[in-house]
matplotlib code that plots the C-alpha trace (Angstrom):
import matplotlib.pyplot as plt

x = [6.1, 9.1, 12.0, 14.1, 11.3, 11.3, 15.1, 15.0, 12.5, 14.3, 17.6, 16.1, 14.6, 17.9, 19.8, 17.7, 17.9, 20.2, 21.6, 19.2, 19.7, 17.9, 17.7, 14.8, 12.4, 11.7, 8.0, 5.8, 2.5, -0.1, -3.1, -6.1, -9.0, -12.4, -12.7, -15.4, -13.6, -16.8, -17.7, -15.9, -15.2, -13.1, -10.8, -7.3, -5.8, -2.8, 0.3, 3.4, 6.7, 9.5, 12.3, 15.0, 13.3, 12.6, 16.1, 15.5, 14.5, 11.7, 11.5, 8.9, 6.4, 4.1, 0.7, 0.8, 0.3, 1.3, 3.9, 4.0, 4.8, 7.6, 9.0, 8.8, 10.7, 13.4, 13.8, 14.4, 11.0, 9.0, 5.9, 2.6, 0.8, -2.8, -3.9, -2.2, -3.9, -7.1, -5.1, -2.6, -5.0, -5.1, -1.3, -0.6, 3.2, 3.7, 1.4, 3.0, 6.4, 5.1, 3.6, 6.8, 9.3, 7.5, 5.6, 3.3, 2.6, -0.3, -1.4, -4.5, -6.9, -5.9, -6.8, -10.3, -9.0, -6.4, -9.0, -11.5, -9.0, -6.5, -7.9, -8.8, -5.4, -3.4, -5.4, -5.0, -1.2, -1.1, 0.1, -2.5, -0.8, 0.1, -1.6, 0.7, -1.2, 0.6, 3.9, 6.9, 7.6, 11.0, 9.8, 6.9, 9.2, 11.4, 8.4, 7.1, 10.3, 10.0, 6.2, 4.5, 0.8, -0.7, -4.2, -6.6, -7.4, -10.8, -13.8, -13.1, -9.3, -8.2, -4.5, -2.2, 1.2, 3.8, 7.5, 9.7, 13.1, 15.6, 17.7, 21.0, 19.8, 21.1, 18.9, 18.3, 17.0, 14.6, 13.5, 12.7, 10.8, 8.7, 8.1, 6.9, 4.4, 3.0, 2.7, 0.8, -1.6, -2.1, -3.5, -6.5, -6.6, -6.3, -3.6, -6.0, -7.2, -3.8, -3.7, -0.1, 2.8, 5.4, 8.4, 9.6, 11.8, 10.3, 11.3, 11.5, 9.1, 7.3, 9.0, 6.7, 7.5]
y = [-39.5, -39.1, -38.3, -36.8, -34.2, -33.5, -33.2, -30.8, -28.5, -28.7, -27.8, -24.9, -23.5, -23.9, -22.1, -19.0, -18.9, -15.9, -14.7, -14.2, -13.5, -16.7, -20.3, -20.5, -23.4, -25.5, -26.0, -28.2, -26.9, -29.1, -27.7, -29.8, -29.9, -31.6, -31.9, -30.3, -29.2, -27.8, -31.4, -32.4, -35.9, -34.5, -32.3, -33.4, -33.6, -35.8, -36.4, -37.2, -38.3, -37.0, -39.6, -36.9, -34.6, -30.9, -29.6, -28.3, -30.4, -28.8, -29.0, -31.4, -30.6, -33.2, -32.7, -35.1, -35.8, -38.5, -41.1, -40.0, -36.4, -37.6, -39.8, -37.0, -34.6, -37.2, -37.6, -33.9, -33.0, -29.9, -30.9, -29.1, -30.4, -31.4, -28.8, -26.0, -26.7, -24.7, -21.6, -21.8, -20.3, -17.1, -16.9, -15.4, -15.0, -18.6, -20.0, -18.0, -19.4, -22.9, -22.4, -21.0, -23.5, -26.7, -29.7, -31.5, -35.0, -35.8, -38.4, -40.0, -39.2, -35.5, -35.1, -33.9, -31.3, -30.1, -29.9, -28.0, -25.4, -25.1, -27.1, -24.1, -22.3, -25.6, -26.6, -23.3, -23.6, -27.2, -28.3, -30.6, -33.0, -36.6, -38.9, -41.3, -44.5, -47.8, -46.1, -45.3, -41.7, -41.6, -43.2, -40.8, -37.8, -38.9, -39.3, -36.0, -34.2, -35.3, -34.9, -32.3, -31.6, -31.7, -30.1, -28.1, -24.7, -23.3, -24.8, -23.5, -23.6, -26.6, -26.5, -27.8, -26.5, -27.8, -27.6, -30.4, -29.2, -26.4, -24.8, -26.3, -29.9, -32.2, -32.0, -35.8, -35.5, -32.9, -35.0, -37.9, -35.7, -34.2, -37.7, -38.9, -36.1, -36.7, -40.4, -39.7, -37.4, -40.1, -42.4, -40.0, -38.2, -39.8, -38.6, -37.2, -34.7, -33.2, -29.9, -28.9, -29.4, -26.8, -26.5, -23.1, -21.5, -19.2, -16.1, -17.8, -18.2, -21.5, -23.9, -26.4, -30.2]
z = [-9.6, -11.9, -9.5, -12.3, -12.9, -9.2, -9.2, -12.1, -10.4, -7.0, -8.7, -10.6, -7.4, -5.5, -8.3, -7.8, -4.0, -3.8, -0.5, 2.4, 6.1, 7.0, 5.9, 3.4, 3.6, 0.5, -0.1, -2.3, -3.7, -5.3, -7.1, -7.8, -10.3, -10.4, -6.6, -4.6, -1.4, 0.0, 0.9, 4.1, 2.9, 0.1, 2.2, 3.0, 6.4, 6.2, 8.4, 6.4, 7.9, 5.7, 5.3, 5.5, 8.0, 7.7, 7.9, 11.4, 14.4, 16.4, 20.2, 21.6, 24.2, 25.8, 27.3, 30.2, 33.9, 36.3, 35.3, 31.7, 32.7, 35.0, 32.2, 29.7, 32.0, 32.7, 28.9, 28.5, 27.0, 27.8, 29.7, 29.7, 32.8, 32.5, 35.0, 33.0, 29.7, 30.2, 31.2, 28.4, 25.9, 28.1, 28.4, 25.0, 25.4, 26.5, 23.9, 21.1, 22.2, 22.1, 18.7, 17.3, 18.7, 19.5, 18.1, 20.4, 21.8, 24.1, 26.6, 24.9, 27.8, 27.6, 23.9, 24.6, 27.1, 24.6, 21.9, 24.0, 25.2, 22.3, 19.4, 17.3, 17.5, 17.2, 14.2, 12.5, 12.9, 11.8, 15.2, 16.7, 19.0, 18.1, 20.6, 22.3, 21.5, 21.2, 20.7, 22.9, 23.8, 22.2, 19.0, 18.7, 19.2, 16.4, 14.1, 15.1, 14.3, 10.7, 10.4, 8.2, 7.9, 4.4, 4.7, 2.5, 3.9, 3.3, 1.6, -1.9, -2.1, -4.3, -3.1, -0.4, 0.5, 3.0, 3.9, 2.6, 4.0, 4.0, 1.2, 2.5, 2.3, -0.4, -3.5, -3.5, 0.1, -1.0, -3.9, -1.7, 0.7, -2.1, -3.6, -0.2, 0.1, -3.3, -2.8, 0.4, -1.4, -4.1, -1.4, -1.2, -4.5, -8.0, -10.2, -12.8, -10.2, -9.9, -11.9, -11.2, -8.8, -7.9, -5.6, -4.3, -1.7, 1.0, -1.1, -4.5, -7.4, -7.9, -10.3, -12.0, -11.8]

ax = plt.figure().add_subplot(projection="3d")
ax.plot(x, y, z, "-o")
ax.set_aspect("equal")
plt.show()
């Protein structure tokens, strides 16, 4: 992808940001053509680690028990104990707080329990936990803080949209994040199936790249 074209679009979006009472997110939108997303094998569900992060570091919660739970607590992470997972779906206030403030890691042997009790709501919010397989807790947490989910929504919607940063980040940082997302999508979708690409702020209009 031509980074100069991305920079031009990012700069145009930032110039129109205006004054808001909150930090607007910067988003990238990719529209596709010639792909039948009613076929499960064509749908996208990608994890992308943004090189410059999302502009705001989320808190990290870990689904764990035993030694890993103790290690996570000592490292300052929020721990959701294995025995509490089934009941969390019924505790709406606590669950809403987690969904709003946290990203999730999970002990591998608890992934099935998490999926059974919380899979639907976590998937809908793009917050399925990253399993802690062959990776250190601290390293996984750093990756997760920069991770975004790029996924198609619905069987007939030929579009993906994700956050690539905040309005007060340096334009070049946003450019590199956008480029990383597009490069990741290109590993699954040929360029000729890209119909259009836009960047926009939360309250702004889409700017074509």
